[in-house]
DOFI-248618 format. One record per atom (N, C-alpha, C): atom name; residue in three letters; x, z, y. Coordinates in pm, 1 decimal. Example, Ala and Ser with C-alpha at 12.3 -4.5 7.8 and 13.67 -1.06 7.14 Angstrom:
% DOFI-248618
node site:N code:ALA xx:1319.0 zz:780.0 yy:-569.0
node site:CA code:ALA xx:1230.0 zz:780.0 yy:-450.0
node site:C code:ALA xx:1320.0 zz:780.0 yy:-330.0
node site:N code:SER xx:1285.0 zz:708.0 yy:-225.0
node site:CA code:SER xx:1367.0 zz:714.0 yy:-106.0
node site:C code:SER xx:1290.0 zz:787.0 yy:3.0
//
This chain:
% DOFI-248618
node site:N code:MET xx:9828.2 zz:13619.5 yy:17369.8
node site:CA code:MET xx:9798.2 zz:13701.3 yy:17484.8
node site:C code:MET xx:9649.2 zz:13738.5 yy:17480.7
node site:N code:ILE xx:9620.3 zz:13858.1 yy:17521.1
node site:CA code:ILE xx:9481.3 zz:13903.8 yy:17531.7
node site:C code:ILE xx:9454.9 zz:13927.5 yy:17680.2
node site:N code:ARG xx:9342.1 zz:13871.3 yy:17730.3
node site:CA code:ARG xx:9311.2 zz:13882.0 yy:17871.6
node site:C code:ARG xx:9160.9 zz:13873.3 yy:17893.7
node site:N code:LYS xx:9116.8 zz:13911.5 yy:18013.6
node site:CA code:LYS xx:8977.7 zz:13894.3 yy:18050.9
node site:C code:LYS xx:8946.3 zz:13745.1 yy:18061.3
node site:N code:ALA xx:8828.3 zz:13708.0 yy:18020.1
node site:CA code:ALA xx:8786.5 zz:13568.2 yy:18028.6
node site:C code:ALA xx:8755.4 zz:13531.7 yy:18173.3
node site:N code:LYS xx:8763.1 zz:13403.3 yy:18201.3
node site:CA code:LYS xx:8723.0 zz:13351.6 yy:18330.7
node site:C code:LYS xx:8625.7 zz:13235.2 yy:18306.3
node site:N code:GLU xx:8555.3 zz:13197.1 yy:18411.5
node site:CA code:GLU xx:8451.3 zz:13094.9 yy:18394.0
node site:C code:GLU xx:8504.2 zz:12966.4 yy:18335.1
node site:N code:SER xx:8627.2 zz:12928.5 yy:18368.3
node site:CA code:SER xx:8682.8 zz:12804.7 yy:18314.2
node site:C code:SER xx:8706.0 zz:12812.0 yy:18163.4
node site:N code:ASP xx:8698.4 zz:12932.2 yy:18104.5
node site:CA code:ASP xx:8714.1 zz:12949.8 yy:17958.6
node site:C code:ASP xx:8585.8 zz:12926.4 yy:17880.3
node site:N code:ILE xx:8471.9 zz:12923.6 yy:17948.4
node site:CA code:ILE xx:8342.9 zz:12926.5 yy:17878.1
node site:C code:ILE xx:8327.8 zz:12813.7 yy:17777.2
node site:N code:GLU xx:8360.1 zz:12691.1 yy:17813.2
node site:CA code:GLU xx:8346.4 zz:12579.7 yy:17718.0
node site:C code:GLU xx:8431.8 zz:12603.0 yy:17592.4
node site:N code:TYR xx:8552.6 zz:12655.2 yy:17610.8
node site:CA code:TYR xx:8642.1 zz:12683.0 yy:17496.5
node site:C code:TYR xx:8586.0 zz:12796.7 yy:17411.6
node site:N code:ILE xx:8526.9 zz:12896.1 yy:17476.2
node site:CA code:ILE xx:8470.0 zz:13008.6 yy:17402.6
node site:C code:ILE xx:8349.8 zz:12961.2 yy:17321.0
node site:N code:ILE xx:8267.4 zz:12874.8 yy:17381.7
node site:CA code:ILE xx:8152.6 zz:12820.3 yy:17308.0
node site:C code:ILE xx:8199.5 zz:12742.6 yy:17185.8
node site:N code:GLU xx:8302.9 zz:12662.8 yy:17201.7
node site:CA code:GLU xx:8355.4 zz:12584.7 yy:17088.6
node site:C code:GLU xx:8412.7 zz:12677.3 yy:16980.7
node site:N code:THR xx:8486.4 zz:12778.5 yy:17022.9
node site:CA code:THR xx:8539.1 zz:12876.0 yy:16927.7
node site:C code:THR xx:8425.4 zz:12946.3 yy:16854.7
node site:N code:GLY xx:8322.9 zz:12986.6 yy:16929.5
node site:CA code:GLY xx:8206.3 zz:13051.3 yy:16871.0
node site:C code:GLY xx:8134.0 zz:12961.0 yy:16773.2
node site:N code:ARG xx:8126.2 zz:12831.5 yy:16806.1
node site:CA code:ARG xx:8060.3 zz:12735.5 yy:16716.7
node site:C code:ARG xx:8134.1 zz:12727.9 yy:16583.5
node site:N code:ARG xx:8266.2 zz:12722.3 yy:16588.7
node site:CA code:ARG xx:8345.0 zz:12714.9 yy:16465.6
node site:C code:ARG xx:8329.8 zz:12843.7 yy:16383.4
node site:N code:LEU xx:8331.7 zz:12956.8 yy:16449.1
node site:CA code:LEU xx:8312.7 zz:13084.0 yy:16378.5
node site:C code:LEU xx:8171.2 zz:13092.6 yy:16320.8
node site:N code:HIS xx:8073.6 zz:13044.5 yy:16394.8
node site:CA code:HIS xx:7933.2 zz:13045.7 yy:16352.2
node site:C code:HIS xx:7914.0 zz:12964.7 yy:16223.4
node site:N code:GLU xx:7985.3 zz:12852.6 yy:16211.2
node site:CA code:GLU xx:7973.5 zz:12767.3 yy:16091.1
node site:C code:GLU xx:8014.2 zz:12842.0 yy:15964.8
node site:N code:ARG xx:8102.7 zz:12941.6 yy:15979.6
node site:CA code:ARG xx:8151.9 zz:13015.8 yy:15862.2
node site:C code:ARG xx:8088.4 zz:13153.9 yy:15850.7
node site:N code:SER xx:7987.6 zz:13182.6 yy:15930.9
node site:CA code:SER xx:7935.3 zz:13318.7 yy:15940.4
node site:C code:SER xx:7831.1 zz:13355.2 yy:15835.4
node site:N code:GLY xx:7775.4 zz:13256.4 yy:15767.7
node site:CA code:GLY xx:7663.3 zz:13284.3 yy:15678.9
node site:C code:GLY xx:7531.2 zz:13274.8 yy:15752.6
node site:N code:ASN xx:7536.8 zz:13257.6 yy:15883.4
node site:CA code:ASN xx:7416.0 zz:13239.7 yy:15965.2
node site:C code:ASN xx:7413.9 zz:13100.4 yy:16028.8
node site:N code:GLU xx:7480.2 zz:13007.0 yy:15965.8
node site:CA code:GLU xx:7494.6 zz:12873.2 yy:16024.6
node site:C code:GLU xx:7361.7 zz:12800.8 yy:16046.2
node site:N code:ASP xx:7255.6 zz:12847.0 yy:15977.6
node site:CA code:ASP xx:7124.3 zz:12784.7 yy:15997.1
node site:C code:ASP xx:7053.5 zz:12834.7 yy:16123.7
node site:N code:VAL xx:7106.0 zz:12937.5 yy:16188.2
node site:CA code:VAL xx:7048.8 zz:12988.7 yy:16313.9
node site:C code:VAL xx:7095.9 zz:12894.8 yy:16424.7
node site:N code:PRO xx:7001.1 zz:12834.5 yy:16498.0
node site:CA code:PRO xx:7040.7 zz:12736.2 yy:16600.9
node site:C code:PRO xx:7107.6 zz:12804.3 yy:16720.5
node site:N code:ILE xx:7193.6 zz:12728.9 yy:16786.4
node site:CA code:ILE xx:7261.4 zz:12774.7 yy:16906.4
node site:C code:ILE xx:7209.6 zz:12690.1 yy:17022.8
node site:N code:HIS xx:7163.1 zz:12754.8 yy:17127.4
node site:CA code:HIS xx:7115.6 zz:12684.0 yy:17247.3
node site:C code:HIS xx:7224.6 zz:12697.4 yy:17353.0
node site:N code:LYS xx:7303.7 zz:12593.0 yy:17369.4
node site:CA code:LYS xx:7423.7 zz:12597.0 yy:17452.4
node site:C code:LYS xx:7396.8 zz:12644.2 yy:17596.3
node site:N code:PRO xx:7289.0 zz:12598.0 yy:17665.1
node site:CA code:PRO xx:7266.6 zz:12647.9 yy:17802.7
node site:C code:PRO xx:7249.7 zz:12800.4 yy:17809.2
node site:N code:HIS xx:7180.0 zz:12858.3 yy:17710.2
node site:CA code:HIS xx:7163.3 zz:13003.5 yy:17708.8
node site:C code:HIS xx:7293.6 zz:13074.8 yy:17677.3
node site:N code:VAL xx:7369.6 zz:13019.1 yy:17585.4
node site:CA code:VAL xx:7499.2 zz:13079.0 yy:17552.8
node site:C code:VAL xx:7590.2 zz:13076.2 yy:17675.0
node site:N code:PHE xx:7589.7 zz:12963.9 yy:17747.6
node site:CA code:PHE xx:7671.2 zz:12953.8 yy:17868.7
node site:C code:PHE xx:7630.8 zz:13062.5 yy:17968.8
node site:N code:MET xx:7500.6 zz:13079.3 yy:17991.7
node site:CA code:MET xx:7452.6 zz:13180.4 yy:18086.4
node site:C code:MET xx:7491.0 zz:13321.9 yy:18040.1
node site:N code:LEU xx:7478.5 zz:13347.1 yy:17909.2
node site:CA code:LEU xx:7515.4 zz:13478.5 yy:17855.5
node site:C code:LEU xx:7662.7 zz:13507.3 yy:17876.1
node site:N code:LEU xx:7747.6 zz:13410.4 yy:17841.3
node site:CA code:LEU xx:7891.3 zz:13429.3 yy:17856.4
node site:C code:LEU xx:7927.4 zz:13448.8 yy:18003.4
node site:N code:ARG xx:7865.9 zz:13372.6 yy:18090.3
node site:CA code:ARG xx:7892.7 zz:13387.6 yy:18234.1
node site:C code:ARG xx:7855.6 zz:13528.4 yy:18280.0
node site:N code:SER xx:7745.1 zz:13582.5 yy:18227.3
node site:CA code:SER xx:7705.6 zz:13718.5 yy:18265.6
node site:C code:SER xx:7810.4 zz:13820.3 yy:18221.1
node site:N code:PHE xx:7876.8 zz:13795.1 yy:18106.9
node site:CA code:PHE xx:7978.7 zz:13887.3 yy:18059.1
node site:C code:PHE xx:8106.8 zz:13879.5 yy:18142.5
node site:N code:ILE xx:8121.5 zz:13771.7 yy:18216.8
node site:CA code:ILE xx:8236.2 zz:13756.7 yy:18305.2
node site:C code:ILE xx:8207.4 zz:13815.4 yy:18442.5
node site:N code:THR xx:8082.5 zz:13802.8 yy:18488.7
node site:CA code:THR xx:8050.4 zz:13839.0 yy:18628.0
node site:C code:THR xx:7985.2 zz:13975.4 yy:18646.4
node site:N code:ILE xx:7923.8 zz:14031.8 yy:18544.8
node site:CA code:ILE xx:7853.2 zz:14161.2 yy:18559.3
node site:C code:ILE xx:7949.0 zz:14273.7 yy:18521.3
node site:N code:PRO xx:7970.7 zz:14370.5 yy:18612.9
node site:CA code:PRO xx:8071.4 zz:14476.0 yy:18587.9
node site:C code:PRO xx:8048.2 zz:14559.5 yy:18463.3
node site:N code:SER xx:7924.2 zz:14576.9 yy:18418.2
node site:CA code:SER xx:7900.1 zz:14661.2 yy:18300.7
node site:C code:SER xx:7918.2 zz:14583.7 yy:18170.0
node site:N code:ARG xx:7963.7 zz:14459.7 yy:18180.5
node site:CA code:ARG xx:7989.4 zz:14377.0 yy:18062.0
node site:C code:ARG xx:8135.6 zz:14332.0 yy:18062.8
node site:N code:LEU xx:8184.7 zz:14295.7 yy:17945.4
node site:CA code:LEU xx:8324.4 zz:14256.5 yy:17933.6
node site:C code:LEU xx:8338.0 zz:14146.5 yy:17829.1
node site:N code:LEU xx:8414.5 zz:14045.5 yy:17862.2
node site:CA code:LEU xx:8445.8 zz:13936.9 yy:17770.6
node site:C code:LEU xx:8597.0 zz:13917.7 yy:17772.4
node site:N code:ILE xx:8658.5 zz:13939.1 yy:17657.2
node site:CA code:ILE xx:8803.9 zz:13929.5 yy:17643.8
node site:C code:ILE xx:8835.1 zz:13817.4 yy:17547.6
node site:N code:VAL xx:8938.4 zz:13740.1 yy:17578.9
node site:CA code:VAL xx:8980.3 zz:13630.8 yy:17489.8
node site:C code:VAL xx:9118.8 zz:13658.5 yy:17435.2
node site:N code:SER xx:9142.6 zz:13605.0 yy:17317.8
node site:CA code:SER xx:9273.7 zz:13603.8 yy:17255.3
node site:C code:SER xx:9324.0 zz:13461.1 yy:17265.4
node site:N code:GLU xx:9445.0 zz:13444.4 yy:17315.9
node site:CA code:GLU xx:9495.9 zz:13310.4 yy:17344.8
node site:C code:GLU xx:9636.6 zz:13297.0 yy:17287.2
node site:N code:ARG xx:9662.7 zz:13183.0 yy:17222.5
node site:CA code:ARG xx:9797.8 zz:13152.2 yy:17172.6
node site:C code:ARG xx:9824.9 zz:13004.9 yy:17201.1
node site:N code:ASP xx:9939.8 zz:12976.8 yy:17254.3
node site:CA code:ASP xx:9976.4 zz:12839.7 yy:17292.6
node site:C code:ASP xx:9871.0 zz:12778.2 yy:17385.7
node site:N code:GLU xx:9820.3 zz:12861.6 yy:17477.5
node site:CA code:GLU xx:9719.8 zz:12821.8 yy:17576.4
node site:C code:GLU xx:9588.4 zz:12772.6 yy:17513.6
node site:N code:ILE xx:9562.0 zz:12813.4 yy:17389.5
node site:CA code:ILE xx:9437.7 zz:12780.0 yy:17321.2
node site:C code:ILE xx:9366.9 zz:12910.1 yy:17286.2
node site:N code:ILE xx:9238.0 zz:12917.9 yy:17319.1
node site:CA code:ILE xx:9160.9 zz:13038.7 yy:17285.2
node site:C code:ILE xx:9136.0 zz:13039.1 yy:17135.2
node site:N code:ARG xx:9178.1 zz:13148.4 yy:17070.9
node site:CA code:ARG xx:9167.2 zz:13162.7 yy:16926.1
node site:C code:ARG xx:9054.9 zz:13257.4 yy:16884.9
node site:N code:GLY xx:9012.6 zz:13343.3 yy:16977.3
node site:CA code:GLY xx:8907.8 zz:13439.0 yy:16946.3
node site:C code:GLY xx:8862.0 zz:13509.0 yy:17073.1
node site:N code:PHE xx:8756.0 zz:13584.9 yy:17059.1
node site:CA code:PHE xx:8702.7 zz:13657.7 yy:17174.9
node site:C code:PHE xx:8622.5 zz:13776.9 yy:17126.9
node site:N code:ILE xx:8602.4 zz:13871.5 yy:17217.7
node site:CA code:ILE xx:8519.1 zz:13987.6 yy:17189.0
node site:C code:ILE xx:8436.2 zz:14017.8 yy:17314.4
node site:N code:MET xx:8312.5 zz:14059.1 yy:17291.3
node site:CA code:MET xx:8220.9 zz:14090.3 yy:17400.0
node site:C code:MET xx:8177.8 zz:14235.7 yy:17385.5
node site:N code:ALA xx:8165.4 zz:14303.8 yy:17498.3
node site:CA code:ALA xx:8118.4 zz:14442.4 yy:17495.9
node site:C code:ALA xx:8036.5 zz:14468.3 yy:17621.0
node site:N code:SER xx:7937.7 zz:14555.1 yy:17606.8
node site:CA code:SER xx:7857.5 zz:14591.3 yy:17724.2
node site:C code:SER xx:7795.8 zz:14728.8 yy:17704.1
node site:N code:ALA xx:7759.0 zz:14788.2 yy:17813.0
node site:CA code:ALA xx:7685.2 zz:14915.8 yy:17809.7
node site:C code:ALA xx:7542.3 zz:14882.9 yy:17850.4
node site:N code:GLU xx:7453.0 zz:14881.3 yy:17753.0
node site:CA code:GLU xx:7314.6 zz:14843.0 yy:17775.0
node site:C code:GLU xx:7223.4 zz:14960.2 yy:17742.0
node site:N code:PRO xx:7120.3 zz:14982.0 yy:17821.8
node site:CA code:PRO xx:7028.4 zz:15091.7 yy:17788.3
node site:C code:PRO xx:6947.8 zz:15058.5 yy:17663.2
node site:N code:PHE xx:6928.8 zz:15158.1 yy:17577.7
node site:CA code:PHE xx:6837.7 zz:15140.7 yy:17464.3
node site:C code:PHE xx:6699.3 zz:15107.1 yy:17518.7
node site:N code:TRP xx:6625.2 zz:15027.1 yy:17451.8
node site:CA code:TRP xx:6491.0 zz:14992.0 yy:17497.8
node site:C code:TRP xx:6395.6 zz:15109.1 yy:17486.7
node site:N code:TRP xx:6432.4 zz:15209.4 yy:17409.1
node site:CA code:TRP xx:6345.5 zz:15326.6 yy:17392.7
node site:C code:TRP xx:6399.6 zz:15447.1 yy:17472.3
node site:N code:ALA xx:6462.2 zz:15421.7 yy:17586.7
node site:CA code:ALA xx:6523.0 zz:15528.4 yy:17665.9
node site:C code:ALA xx:6426.2 zz:15647.0 yy:17681.3
node site:N code:ASP xx:6478.9 zz:15766.0 yy:17660.5
node site:CA code:ASP xx:6400.0 zz:15888.7 yy:17667.7
node site:C code:ASP xx:6413.8 zz:15949.2 yy:17807.6
node site:N code:PRO xx:6303.3 zz:15959.0 yy:17883.4
node site:CA code:PRO xx:6313.4 zz:16010.7 yy:18020.0
node site:C code:PRO xx:6361.3 zz:16155.8 yy:18028.7
node site:N code:ILE xx:6343.2 zz:16234.6 yy:17923.4
node site:CA code:ILE xx:6385.0 zz:16375.1 yy:17924.4
node site:C code:ILE xx:6537.8 zz:16385.5 yy:17905.3
node site:N code:ARG xx:6589.9 zz:16311.9 yy:17812.5
node site:CA code:ARG xx:6733.9 zz:16316.4 yy:17783.8
node site:C code:ARG xx:6814.3 zz:16217.2 yy:17869.0
node site:N code:GLY xx:6745.8 zz:16132.3 yy:17942.2
node site:CA code:GLY xx:6814.1 zz:16035.0 yy:18027.2
node site:C code:GLY xx:6842.6 zz:15905.3 yy:17951.6
node site:N code:ARG xx:6903.8 zz:15813.7 yy:18024.4
node site:CA code:ARG xx:6935.2 zz:15683.4 yy:17966.6
node site:C code:ARG xx:7038.5 zz:15697.4 yy:17856.2
node site:N code:ARG xx:7017.7 zz:15627.3 yy:17750.2
node site:CA code:ARG xx:7112.1 zz:15621.9 yy:17640.3
node site:C code:ARG xx:7168.4 zz:15479.9 yy:17638.2
node site:N code:LEU xx:7297.4 zz:15466.6 yy:17622.1
node site:CA code:LEU xx:7359.7 zz:15335.3 yy:17626.4
node site:C code:LEU xx:7416.6 zz:15298.4 yy:17490.1
node site:N code:VAL xx:7422.8 zz:15169.2 yy:17466.4
node site:CA code:VAL xx:7473.3 zz:15118.5 yy:17339.5
node site:C code:VAL xx:7560.4 zz:14995.6 yy:17365.2
node site:N code:THR xx:7659.6 zz:14978.2 yy:17283.4
node site:CA code:THR xx:7739.1 zz:14854.9 yy:17284.0
node site:C code:THR xx:7707.5 zz:14784.2 yy:17154.4
node site:N code:ASP xx:7664.7 zz:14660.7 yy:17164.0
node site:CA code:ASP xx:7622.9 zz:14591.2 yy:17043.2
node site:C code:ASP xx:7646.8 zz:14442.7 yy:17060.4
node site:N code:TRP xx:7771.5 zz:14402.6 yy:17047.7
node site:CA code:TRP xx:7807.2 zz:14261.4 yy:17055.2
node site:C code:TRP xx:7915.2 zz:14234.2 yy:16951.7
node site:N code:ALA xx:7967.0 zz:14115.7 yy:16951.7
node site:CA code:ALA xx:8068.1 zz:14078.8 yy:16852.1
node site:C code:ALA xx:8195.9 zz:14031.8 yy:16918.2
//
């Protein structure tokens, strides 16, 4: 099943992310769990962000994050430009 994440999923998502991170080729990049928790919570609670989980047998198997964020170099003449850049 694919569904929107809820706060009670965060610990499972962090664990899933940790396992994926070990195989990513970036395993030497440290993970700071309190910041990851806050980030994931923001993807659940902020309307311009989205966190979806894939679940089988009531176990989270994967997730995807998406958001509409302004480019840091927003051009005042052309208006805000948005980007989605998550995994």
